VOVORO-787363 format. One record per atom (N, C-alpha, C): residue in three letters; x, y negated, z. Coordinates in steps of 0.2 Angstrom, whole numbers, padded with zeros to 4 digits, always signed. Layout:
N
alaXYZ;...
***
This chain:
138
met+0316+0458-0480;met+0323+0461-0478;met+0328+0458-0482;pro+0334+0456-0479;pro+0339+0453-0482;pro+0343+0457-0487;leu+0345+0454-0492;leu+0349+0458-0497;leu+0356+0460-0494;cys+0358+0466-0496;cys+0364+0469-0494;cys+0369+0469-0500;glu+0375+0472-0498;glu+0380+0472-0503;glu+0378+0477-0509;ala+0375+0482-0507;ala+0373+0487-0513;ala+0368+0483-0517;asp+0363+0479-0514;asp+0358+0476-0518;asp+0362+0471-0523;tyr+0367+0467-0520;tyr+0371+0462-0524;tyr+0374+0466-0530;ile+0377+0471-0529;ile+0381+0475-0534;ile+0376+0477-0540;arg+0370+0479-0538;arg+0364+0480-0543;arg+0363+0474-0547;tyr+0362+0469-0543;tyr+0361+0462-0546;tyr+0366+0461-0552;val+0373+0461-0550;val+0378+0460-0554;val+0378+0465-0560;glu+0376+0471-0559;glu+0376+0476-0564;glu+0370+0474-0569;ala+0365+0472-0566;ala+0359+0470-0571;ala+0361+0464-0575;phe+0365+0459-0572;phe+0367+0453-0576;phe+0372+0455-0581;asn+0376+0460-0580;asn+0381+0462-0585;asn+0377+0466-0591;ala+0372+0469-0589;ala+0368+0473-0594;ala+0363+0468-0598;arg+0363+0462-0596;arg+0358+0457-0598;arg+0351+0459-0597;asp+0350+0463-0592;asp+0343+0465-0590;asp+0339+0460-0585;tyr+0337+0455-0589;tyr+0334+0449-0586;tyr+0328+0451-0581;ala+0324+0456-0584;ala+0318+0458-0580;ala+0320+0461-0573;ala+0326+0465-0573;ala+0328+0467-0567;ala+0331+0461-0562;leu+0334+0457-0565;leu+0337+0451-0562;leu+0331+0447-0558;glu+0326+0446-0562;glu+0321+0442-0559;glu+0317+0445-0553;thr+0318+0452-0552;thr+0315+0455-0546;thr+0319+0452-0540;phe+0325+0449-0540;phe+0328+0447-0535;phe+0326+0440-0533;phe+0322+0436-0537;phe+0321+0429-0537;phe+0314+0428-0534;thr+0313+0422-0531;thr+0306+0419-0530;thr+0304+0416-0537;asp+0298+0415-0538;asp+0296+0412-0544;asp+0298+0406-0546;asp+0300+0402-0540;asp+0302+0395-0541;asp+0309+0394-0539;phe+0313+0399-0540;phe+0320+0398-0538;phe+0324+0393-0542;val+0329+0391-0539;val+0333+0386-0543;val+0341+0388-0543;leu+0343+0387-0549;leu+0350+0389-0551;leu+0354+0382-0552;glu+0358+0380-0548;glu+0362+0374-0549;glu+0369+0376-0551;asn+0371+0373-0556;asn+0378+0374-0559;asn+0380+0368-0563;ala+0386+0366-0562;ala+0390+0362-0567;ala+0386+0355-0568;gly+0382+0353-0562;gly+0379+0347-0563;gly+0372+0347-0566;phe+0369+0353-0567;phe+0362+0353-0569;phe+0359+0359-0565;ala+0352+0359-0566;ala+0348+0364-0562;ala+0343+0367-0567;val+0343+0374-0566;val+0338+0378-0570;val+0333+0380-0564;arg+0326+0378-0566;arg+0321+0379-0561;arg+0316+0384-0563;gly+0316+0390-0560;gly+0310+0395-0561;gly+0313+0400-0566;lys+0309+0406-0566;lys+0311+0411-0570;lys+0311+0410-0578;pro+0305+0406-0580;pro+0305+0405-0588;pro+0311+0401-0590;ala+0313+0396-0586;ala+0319+0392-0587;ala+0326+0396-0587;phe+0326+0400-0582;phe+0332+0405-0581;phe+0333+0409-0588;arg+0327+0412-0590;arg+0328+0416-0596;arg+0330+0412-0602;ala+0327+0406-0603;ala+0328+0401-0608;ala+0335+0399-0608;phe+0338+0397-0602;phe+0345+0395-0602;phe+0350+0401-0604;tyr+0349+0407-0601;tyr+0353+0412-0603;tyr+0352+0415-0610;ala+0346+0414-0613;ala+0345+0416-0620;ala+0350+0411-0625;phe+0349+0405-0623;phe+0354+0400-0626;phe+0361+0401-0625;phe+0363+0401-0619;phe+0370+0402-0617;phe+0373+0408-0620;his+0370+0414-0619;his+0373+0420-0621;his+0373+0421-0629;glu+0370+0416-0632;glu+0371+0416-0640;glu+0378+0414-0641;tyr+0380+0410-0637;tyr+0387+0407-0638;tyr+0393+0410-0635;cys+0391+0413-0629;cys+0396+0415-0624;cys+0394+0422-0621;arg+0399+0427-0621;arg+0398+0433-0617;arg+0401+0432-0610;glu+0397+0434-0605;glu+0399+0433-0598;glu+0399+0440-0595;thr+0404+0441-0592;thr+0405+0448-0588;thr+0407+0446-0581;val+0403+0448-0576;val+0404+0447-0569;val+0408+0453-0566;asp+0414+0451-0563;asp+0417+0456-0559;asp+0417+0455-0552;phe+0413+0460-0548;phe+0412+0459-0541;phe+0418+0459-0537;arg+0419+0455-0532;arg+0425+0455-0528;arg+0423+0455-0521;gly+0417+0452-0519;gly+0416+0452-0512;gly+0409+0450-0510;phe+0406+0452-0505;phe+0399+0450-0502;phe+0400+0448-0495;tyr+0397+0442-0494;tyr+0398+0439-0487;tyr+0391+0437-0484;pro+0388+0441-0480;pro+0382+0439-0478;pro+0382+0433-0473;gly+0376+0429-0472;gly+0376+0423-0468;gly+0369+0423-0465;ala+0368+0418-0461;ala+0361+0416-0458;ala+0356+0415-0463;glu+0357+0411-0468;glu+0352+0409-0473;glu+0352+0413-0480;gly+0357+0418-0480;gly+0358+0421-0487;gly+0365+0424-0487;phe+0368+0424-0492;phe+0375+0427-0493;phe+0379+0423-0498;val+0385+0425-0498;val+0390+0422-0503;val+0393+0428-0507;gly+0392+0427-0514;gly+0396+0432-0518;gly+0402+0430-0521;his+0407+0433-0520;his+0414+0432-0523;his+0415+0436-0530;val+0415+0432-0535;val+0416+0435-0542;val+0421+0432-0546;val+0423+0436-0551;val+0427+0433-0556;val+0423+0434-0563;ile+0421+0428-0566;ile+0417+0429-0572;ile+0422+0428-0578;thr+0422+0432-0583;thr+0425+0432-0589;thr+0420+0429-0594;phe+0422+0424-0598;phe+0418+0420-0603;phe+0422+0421-0609;glu+0419+0424-0614;glu+0421+0425-0621;glu+0417+0422-0626;gly+0420+0417-0630;gly+0417+0413-0635;gly+0415+0417-0641;leu+0408+0417-0642;leu+0406+0421-0648;leu+0404+0416-0654;lys+0402+0410-0652;lys+0401+0405-0657;lys+0403+0398-0654;asp+0406+0394-0659;asp+0408+0387-0656;asp+0402+0384-0654;leu+0402+0380-0648;leu+0397+0377-0645;leu+0400+0369-0644;ser+0396+0365-0646;ser+0399+0358-0646;ser+0396+0354-0640;arg+0400+0349-0638;arg+0398+0345-0632;arg+0391+0342-0634;glu+0390+0340-0640;glu+0384+0337-0642;glu+0378+0341-0640;val+0378+0348-0642;val+0373+0353-0641;val+0372+0353-0633;leu+0377+0354-0630;leu+0376+0354-0622;leu+0373+0348-0619;glu+0375+0342-0622;glu+0372+0336-0619;glu+0364+0336-0621;ala+0363+0338-0627;ala+0356+0338-0629;ala+0351+0342-0625;arg+0354+0348-0623;arg+0350+0352-0619;arg+0350+0351-0611;gly+0354+0346-0609;gly+0355+0344-0602;gly+0360+0348-0599;phe+0365+0351-0602;phe+0370+0355-0599;phe+0377+0352-0600;ser+0377+0345-0599;ser+0383+0342-0601;ser+0389+0343-0596;gly+0388+0346-0590;gly+0393+0347-0586;gly+0397+0354-0587;met+0394+0358-0592;met+0397+0365-0593;met+0403+0364-0597;ser+0408+0368-0596;ser+0414+0369-0600;ser+0413+0372-0606;leu+0417+0370-0611;leu+0416+0374-0618;leu+0421+0379-0618;val+0419+0385-0621;val+0423+0391-0622;val+0423+0392-0630;pro+0428+0390-0633;pro+0428+0390-0641;pro+0427+0398-0643;lys+0425+0399-0649;lys+0424+0405-0652;lys+0431+0408-0652;gly+0431+0415-0650;gly+0437+0419-0649;gly+0441+0418-0643;ala+0440+0413-0639;ala+0443+0411-0633;ala+0440+0416-0627;arg+0445+0417-0622;arg+0443+0422-0617;arg+0446+0418-0611;val+0441+0417-0606;val+0443+0413-0600;val+0440+0417-0594;glu+0445+0418-0589;glu+0442+0421-0582;glu+0442+0415-0577;val+0436+0415-0574;val+0435+0409-0569;val+0433+0413-0562;glu+0436+0411-0557;glu+0434+0413-0550;glu+0429+0409-0547;phe+0423+0412-0544;phe+0418+0409-0541;phe+0416+0411-0534;leu+0414+0407-0530;leu+0410+0408-0524;leu+0403+0406-0525;ile+0398+0410-0525;ile+0391+0408-0526;ile+0387+0409-0520;leu+0384+0404-0518;leu+0380+0404-0512;leu+0373+0406-0515;tyr+0370+0411-0512;tyr+0363+0413-0513;tyr+0359+0412-0507;lys+0354+0407-0507;lys+0350+0406-0501;lys+0343+0411-0502;val+0341+0414-0497;val+0335+0419-0498;val+0330+0417-0493;asp+0323+0419-0495;asp+0318+0417-0491;asp+0317+0423-0486;ala+0311+0423-0482;ala+0310+0428-0477;ala+0309+0435-0479;ala+0307+0435-0486;ala+0306+0442-0489;ala+0313+0444-0492;gly+0318+0440-0492;gly+0324+0443-0494;gly+0325+0441-0502;leu+0321+0437-0505;leu+0321+0435-0512;leu+0325+0428-0512;ile+0329+0428-0517;ile+0334+0422-0519;ile+0329+0416-0521;his+0330+0411-0517;his+0326+0405-0519;his+0331+0399-0521;his+0338+0400-0520;his+0342+0395-0522;his+0349+0398-0524;ile+0352+0396-0529;ile+0359+0398-0531;ile+0363+0392-0532;lys+0369+0392-0529;lys+0374+0386-0531;lys+0381+0389-0530;gly+0385+0388-0535;gly+0392+0390-0536;gly+0397+0385-0535;ala+0403+0387-0532;ala+0409+0384-0532;ala+0414+0387-0536;val+0417+0384-0540;val+0422+0386-0545;val+0429+0384-0545;trp+0433+0388-0547;trp+0440+0386-0547;trp+0442+0385-0555;glu+0444+0380-0557;glu+0446+0379-0564;glu+0452+0383-0565;pro+0452+0387-0571;pro+0458+0391-0572;pro+0464+0387-0574;glu+0470+0390-0572;glu+0476+0386-0573;glu+0477+0385-0581;arg+0480+0380-0582;arg+0481+0378-0589;arg+0488+0379-0591;pro+0490+0382-0596;pro+0498+0383-0597;pro+0501+0376-0599;
***
């Protein structure tokens, strides 16, 4: 059964609560998250990535829209990134995440995303890929 808007809102709420066990119920075991020029493959890698990233940055997702399609859906969100600890370009490169933007400690950045979620026949997410708008710089 395909995911609906209410399911996606539950997904966003689980993400904001850092309830990774609940999030993983939406994924196939071998799902892929593509972002900023790198890919996270599978549930263990997903947990490891967010354990790392959320040590440095608090992410809060604000739901804006849900757009169903033939192969899945698109979620329209604004994500607020708040720097908790300084993260260097060298650390990102060493972990294979060199395409990510740095959010310095104390900084707060809002970024608008359209995220494509492809689902399998059972309605589980097997691929996530986002399009992002860079925030305006003063």
